[in-house]
Steps between C-alpha positions, in 0.01 A plus 500: 500500500191466280430190290552703182841622618599145593398363159689779318815426700460130422487585130817710532679216679404254227570700189856596590567170324496705178830664606707202385289374211636740231826301515310250285518752213880529495623372163876456513637301791816292524471130575659557840243769589214280384627214714553727798147644477359146482688422822382824666145395421555164669670662800210739560255211480706284738492776759126538449460124544668509841294804600174342383559167676586681824171690497294203383635280780431756774123424527582129530743565784249728672233229480736248663583744782128558565418126478248594228519163328191539280631830368845344456359221284303746284796733451740209448285345229477834319875546537579164340229520234592857406869419468423196285260687273747786456789267419327237285243737352771701324659175383184397317434853374853502361447169324178624344672820390783306336251291302359812338614537139766770471423788270762511227671833439658391174571200281667184618582317821724782627208741514294243692788449744525875555125518561529215753779679690292817519188310609693318773655823631159670510348195672762496776474876547122482535535203740720720717237775487232250609708376794580854609133597459389223735754619754396863454135414567603385846699823544188698410304302758753601765469869405120494505477305825748729679308811395164348597639411844592868550876435476562790261877521555537128430288530185715788372817308582371198308418719200854644494665161543286322242548788254878456531471124450273533200741744340761223487252232391456668161862415423427140597218471248706614201810299594409199279436734204842656542661156522332395174591828329133581444333841513151503651222711352355784708171309505665192650681712762173671591327162542790361707490808724126466556533125571791552740406829667121516467437235770650733763213738428243217498640356822478840668134527403427152638708569812287800590194273503605208719794317657567133430809292576369241255494740203836646601674162523335364185635782281844493660525124443385536138764768449774288659426202274484715187823683582687175572398371157618818327835498684561152357425634150741791547775271626456281193548802274796615708682169462463521122646852498767517771458343842767720663349830379154371590608434859650849525165632381316285757723644771434857382124442478485343845697790652268746322195328649663485843595867479143612439386284792758658731386847393147399605624370836709813561200720427293293742761531773 
C-alpha cells in the first residue's frame, strides 16, 4: 500500500463522522428524544473512554514486562500530564467561554437567557468534538504505523473499524444540541466535523513518518481527560432533563459503541 493510498484511507476513516452530524439540524424533537440523545452521546463517550484507557495503558504494561524503567517513567509522566491537561484544560476553557458576553437575539433578559443556552450547548458540543479529535489522532497514528510496517491487512481493518466508530461519534457531538433544543448551523457542523474527524487524517500522515509510543500515549491520555470532562457535563444536563431517560440513552450509546467494536473484532477474526 502506497503512502498516498494510506493517507486517503485515513481521511475516509476520519470523515465518516459527518454521517451523524446532520442530526444537529433536526428542528422538532420531543423532550424525551432530546434527553435520550443526550444520554446516547454520553454512552458513546463512556465506551470510548474505556477503549482509550485500555490502549493508553498498554505501553506502560509493556514497559514493566520488559523492565524498561526509563521508558516507563517517560510514558507514565506523559500519561498523567496528558490526562490532567485534557481534563482540567477543558474546565478552564469552559470557564473562559462562559465569561464571554452572550449575543442578544432580542430585547430583554429572556433573549439573553436563550442566547446563553445556545452558547452552552455549542460549547459542550465542540468540547466533545475536541475530545474525539484527540482520540482520532491516535487512531490515525495506528493506521499510518501499520501501513508503514507493511501490515496492509491490519491497516485496512483499522480503517474499517475506525470508520464505523466515527460514524457513531457524530451523533455524540450533536447530543447536547438536541438536549437544549438548539439547531446548529451548517458552518458549525462542518467545523465540528473537521475538529473531530480531521485528526484521523493528520494522525495517518504522521504515522507514515515515524512510530512513537510517547506521541501515541500523550494523545490518548489527552483524549481520555477531555472525554471524562464532557461526560460529566452531559450527565449534569441529563439530571436536569430526566435521569431515567438519560440512563436509558447511556445504555443505548454504550451498546452502540460496543457493537461497532465487536464488528471490528469479528472482521479481524
